[in-house]
C-alpha positions in Angstrom: 17.4 120.4 48.8 17.1 117.9 45.8 19.7 115.7 46.9 18.0 115.3 49.9 14.3 115.1 48.6 15.9 112.5 45.9 16.9 110.2 48.9 13.9 110.6 50.6 12.0 109.3 47.7 14.0 106.1 47.4 13.6 105.3 51.2 9.9 105.4 50.5 9.9 102.9 47.7 11.9 100.6 49.2 9.7 100.5 52.2 7.2 100.0 49.9 9.0 97.3 48.2 9.5 95.2 51.4 5.8 95.6 52.5 4.7 94.0 49.5 6.9 91.5 49.7 6.3 90.7 53.1 2.5 90.5 52.5 2.8 87.6 49.1 4.8 85.5 51.4 2.2 84.5 53.8 -0.6 84.7 52.0 -1.9 80.9 52.2 -2.1 78.9 49.2 -5.6 78.5 47.8 -7.7 74.6 48.1 -9.6 73.5 45.2 -13.9 73.1 46.1 -15.2 69.7 46.5 -16.1 68.6 42.9 -20.1 68.1 42.5 -21.6 64.9 41.3 -23.1 65.7 38.3 -20.6 67.9 36.7 -19.0 66.7 32.9 -15.2 66.7 35.2 -13.0 64.4 33.2 -11.1 62.1 35.7 -7.5 61.5 35.4 -5.4 59.0 33.6 -4.8 58.1 37.2 -8.4 58.0 38.2 -9.3 55.3 35.0 -7.1 52.4 35.7 -7.9 52.6 39.8 -9.7 49.2 40.9 -13.4 49.9 40.8 -15.3 49.4 44.6 -18.0 49.4 46.0 -19.4 51.1 49.4 -20.3 48.8 52.4 -21.2 50.9 55.9 -20.2 49.5 58.4 -21.2 50.0 62.0 -18.3 51.4 64.4 -17.2 50.2 67.7 -16.7 53.8 68.9 -19.7 56.3 67.6 -23.0 56.1 65.8 -21.8 56.9 62.7 -21.5 54.5 59.9 -17.8 53.8 58.6 -17.4 53.6 54.9 -15.0 50.7 54.1 -14.1 49.6 50.7 -14.5 45.8 49.3 -13.0 44.7 45.8 -15.6 44.1 43.1 -14.1 42.0 41.1 -15.7 38.5 39.8 -14.4 35.2 42.4 -11.0 33.5 41.7 -11.9 31.0 38.1 -12.5 27.0 38.9 -9.7 25.4 37.5 -10.4 23.5 34.6 -11.1 20.0 34.6 -8.7 17.4 33.0 -9.9 14.9 30.0 -8.9 12.2 32.6 -11.6 13.8 35.5 -14.4 14.7 32.2 -13.8 10.6 31.4 -14.4 9.6 34.9 -17.7 11.5 35.7 -18.6 10.5 32.0 -18.3 6.8 33.0 -20.0 7.2 36.3 -23.0 8.9 34.5 -23.1 6.5 31.7 -21.4 2.9 32.0 -22.2 2.5 35.9 -26.2 0.9 35.3 -28.5 -1.6 36.4 -28.0 -4.7 35.6 -31.3 -6.7 35.2 -32.0 -10.1 33.2 -35.4 -11.4 32.8 -34.9 -15.3 31.0 -36.0 -18.7 30.1 -34.5 -21.4 28.6 -36.2 -24.2 26.2 -34.8 -26.9 24.5 -35.1 -27.5 20.4 -38.6 -28.4 21.0 -39.3 -25.7 22.9 -40.4 -27.2 26.4 -38.5 -25.3 29.5 -35.5 -26.6 31.0 -35.5 -26.8 34.6 -32.4 -26.6 36.6 -30.2 -25.4 34.5 -27.2 -23.4 35.6 -26.6 -19.8 34.5 -23.6 -18.5 34.7 -22.3 -15.1 33.6 -19.9 -11.9 33.9 -21.0 -8.5 34.4 -18.2 -6.4 33.1 -17.3 -3.0 34.9 -15.9 0.3 34.6 -17.4 3.1 36.3 -14.7 5.5 36.2 -13.2 4.3 39.6 -13.1 0.4 39.2 -12.7 -1.8 36.2 -13.3 -5.0 36.8 -15.9 -8.2 36.5 -18.6 -9.6 38.5 -19.6 -13.3 38.6 -23.2 -14.4 38.7 -25.2 -17.6 38.9 -28.9 -18.6 39.2 -30.8 -21.2 38.6 -33.8 -21.7 36.1 -37.0 -22.4 37.7 -40.0 -25.4 36.8 -40.8 -23.1 33.8 -37.2 -22.2 32.9 -37.3 -18.8 34.1 -35.2 -16.6 35.9 -34.2 -13.0 36.7 -30.8 -11.6 37.4 -30.9 -8.5 39.4 -28.7 -6.4 42.3 -25.8 -5.5 40.3 -24.6 -2.7 38.6 -22.1 -2.3 35.5 -21.9 -1.9 31.8 -22.5 -5.6 30.0 -23.8 -9.0 30.8 -22.4 -12.4 29.3 -24.4 -15.5 30.5 -23.8 -19.1 29.6 -26.3 -22.1 30.4 -25.0 -25.5 31.5 -27.2 -28.8 32.5 -26.1 -32.5 32.0 -27.2 -33.9 28.5 -27.9 -30.2 26.9 -26.2 -27.6 25.1 -26.0 -24.1 24.2 -27.9 -24.0 20.8 -28.1 -20.1 20.7 -26.0 -17.0 20.1 -27.0 -13.5 21.4 -26.3 -14.2 24.9 -24.6 -11.0 25.7 -26.5 -8.3 27.0 -25.8 -4.0 27.0 -26.8 -1.4 29.8 -24.5 1.2 29.1 -25.8 4.7 27.9 -22.6 4.7 26.2 -24.1 2.4 23.1 -27.1 3.5 21.3 -30.8 2.8 22.5 -31.2 0.1 19.3 -28.0 -1.6 20.8 -29.3 -1.4 24.6 -31.1 -4.2 26.5 -34.5 -3.1 28.4 -35.7 -5.6 30.8 -39.5 -6.9 30.6 -40.3 -9.2 33.1 -43.5 -9.7 30.0 -40.7 -10.1 27.8 -37.8 -12.5 28.7 -35.0 -12.9 26.5 -35.2 -16.6 25.1 -32.2 -18.7 25.4 -31.7 -22.3 23.6 -30.9 -25.2 24.5 -30.2 -28.6 22.9 -31.5 -31.8 24.0 -29.0 -34.2 23.1 -30.6 -37.2 21.5 -27.3 -39.5 20.7 -24.2 -38.2 18.4 -23.1 -40.2 15.0 -19.6 -40.1 14.0 -18.3 -37.3 11.8 -15.7 -36.6 9.2 -13.9 -33.4 8.9 -13.1 -31.5 6.0 -10.1 -29.0 5.6 -8.9 -29.2 2.4 -7.2 -26.7 -0.2 -6.0 -26.4 -3.8 -4.6 -24.4 -6.7 -4.8 -25.0 -10.2 -4.8 -23.1 -12.6 -7.8 -21.3 -14.2 -9.8 -23.4 -16.4 -14.0 -23.1 -17.6 -14.6 -26.7 -17.2 -16.3 -27.9 -13.6 -14.4 -28.8 -11.4 -15.1 -32.0 -9.3 -14.4 -32.5 -5.5 -15.0 -35.7 -3.7 -14.9 -34.1 0.0 -14.9 -37.9 1.6 -11.5 -38.3 -0.1 -10.3 -34.6 -0.1 -9.6 -35.4 -3.7 -10.3 -33.4 -7.4 -11.9 -36.1 -9.5 -12.9 -36.1 -13.0 -16.6 -36.2 -12.4 -18.8 -37.3 -9.4 -17.6 -37.0 -6.4 -19.7 -34.1 -3.6 -19.7 -31.0 -5.8 -18.9 -29.3 -8.8 -17.2 -25.8 -8.6 -17.7 -24.0 -12.3 -15.5 -20.5 -12.8 -15.8 -17.8 -15.4 -13.8 -14.6 -15.6 -12.3 -11.8 -18.3 -9.3 -12.3 -20.0 -6.2 -10.4 -18.8 -5.5 -9.3 -15.0 -8.2 -9.4 -12.7 -7.3 -7.2 -9.6 -8.4 -4.4 -7.3 -6.0 -2.2 -9.5 -8.0 -3.7 -12.7 -11.2 -4.5 -12.0 -13.0 -7.4 -14.0 -15.8 -9.2 -14.0 -15.7 -12.8 -12.9 -17.7 -15.4 -11.3 -18.1 -19.2 -9.9 -21.0 -21.6 -9.6 -21.5 -23.6 -6.5 -23.0 -27.3 -7.5 -24.1 -30.1 -5.3 -23.5 -33.4 -7.0 -26.9 -35.2 -7.2 -28.2 -33.6 -3.9 -28.5 -29.6 -3.0 -27.2 -26.8 -0.8 -28.7 -24.0 1.2 -27.0 -21.0 2.3 -26.3 -20.2 5.7 -25.5 -17.2 7.7 -25.9 -19.0 11.2 -22.6 -19.6 13.9 -22.7 -23.5 12.6 -21.1 -24.4 16.0 -24.9 -24.8 17.5 -26.5 -26.2 14.7 -26.9 -29.8 15.7 -29.4 -31.0 13.0 -29.7 -29.6 9.4 -32.2 -29.1 7.7 -34.7 -31.2 5.8 -36.1 -29.2 3.5 -34.5 -26.5 1.6 -32.1 -27.4 -0.8 -32.0 -26.1 -3.7 -29.0 -27.3 -6.9 -26.7 -24.8 -6.7 -25.6 -21.1 -6.4 -24.4 -18.4 -8.8 -22.3 -15.3 -7.9 -21.0 -13.0 -10.3 -18.3 -10.2 -8.7 -19.3 -7.2 -10.9 -17.6 -3.8 -11.8 -20.8 -2.2 -11.9 -21.5 -3.0 -8.2 -20.0 -1.4 -5.2 -18.8 -5.0 -3.9 -16.4 -6.3 -5.9 -14.1 -8.5 -4.5 -11.3 -10.7 -5.9 -12.3 -13.7 -3.6 -15.8 -15.4 -2.3 -16.6 -17.2 1.0 -19.7 -18.7 1.7 -21.4 -21.2 4.2 -23.5 -23.9 3.2 -25.5 -26.6 4.2 -25.0 -29.6 2.6 -27.2 -32.9 0.9 -25.3 -34.9 -1.5 -25.0 -38.6 -3.2 -28.8 -38.5 -3.7 -29.0 -38.0 0.1 -26.4 -40.5 1.6 -24.0 -37.7 2.7 -24.6 -34.4 4.5 -22.6 -31.8 5.2 -21.8 -28.5 7.0 -19.3 -26.6 4.0 -17.5 -23.9 4.8 -16.7 -22.7 1.1 -13.7 -19.9 -0.1 -12.2 -19.0 -3.6 -9.8 -16.6 -4.8 -10.2 -16.2 -8.7 -6.3 -15.9 -10.4 -5.0 -12.4 -10.8 -2.6 -13.0 -14.0 -4.3 -15.5 -16.5 -1.0 -17.8 -15.3 -1.7 -17.4 -11.3 -3.3 -20.5 -9.3 -6.8 -20.4 -8.3 -7.5 -21.6 -4.5 -10.4 -22.9 -3.4 -10.5 -23.7 0.8 -13.0 -26.3 1.8 -13.7 -26.7 5.7 -16.6 -28.7 7.8 -17.6 -31.7 9.0 -19.7 -34.6 7.2 -22.0 -37.2 8.7 -21.7 -40.1 5.5 -24.4 -41.7 7.6 -27.4 -40.5 5.9 -28.2 -38.8 8.7 -28.7 -34.7 9.3 -27.1 -35.7 12.9 -24.6 -33.2 13.8 -24.6 -33.4 17.9 -20.8 -34.4 17.9 -20.1 -30.9 17.1 -21.8 -30.3 20.2 -18.6 -32.2 22.4 -17.1 -28.0 22.0 -19.7 -26.6 23.4 -21.0 -28.3 26.4 -18.5 -26.6 28.1 -18.7 -23.3 29.0 -16.2 -21.3 27.4 -12.9 -20.2 29.3 
């Protein structure tokens, strides 16, 4: 009996176990419920690197219900960087391509207007697209007035011609480009025209050229030069040069004081800073006997040489000249002093230098 009872119990237990295995095998897996907005749920690492999207509602073709689509919300593609050449072209187009307008008046040495004179010029163009030159030509009216307009560019240079006249002025170049400072640019004003001077020829006189170079050992005694013969003479002549210097080496490496005095013999000198090519008659007054120049180590303008332009009257008013005087002091005591003299002389007792106008009568190429 006990054996039967044990077998019966074992069968029941096995049946129960089989039933449990079948039940657990058929049980559906649980699915997570929807996430509620506003919870503290931390997004996964995968979600943190996913691109952000924004929702856009698009009407469905099959139903009236809106359909949500995703559109990337990133920035639009960056424009390519401009090259240096592109930037330069833009700057030239903006600042270097300006209206070229000039109001001018042409007068002679007596202040009288010069009518029917030809004003020719060249406009420089560099606007980032084109580099070149535009030519202009206008004529002065009865009052010597003229106008240039209707062009674009960066600068304008002019030259005035008329038979019996020559140019007697500098500063005939005008800047319009905004790449220059405001003070360098020309501001057109019809009520304030640019004045161009010309010289009405009266009759040239023969001139004598000066082109002389000398070298000699330093001396503190006066050195007299005859400009007509080109020789150093014991006394007289046309100019007298007197020098002084500190003993030893005088150079950029060993700064020492030195000086020179330039004196007109029986006459006078006037310092000039003008472009003497346009001076056709020398001043009739303002001459002084001499000029002294000192190169001091106490100044910032120390040089071992000097170059100065003079108007010269000498030999009691019998000789006039335009003289470019240059001197280089000897560096070492045994070195040479160098002196150069260039220019023109009128030995006729006249201040007339119209012969120099021959080189200015034609427009330069």
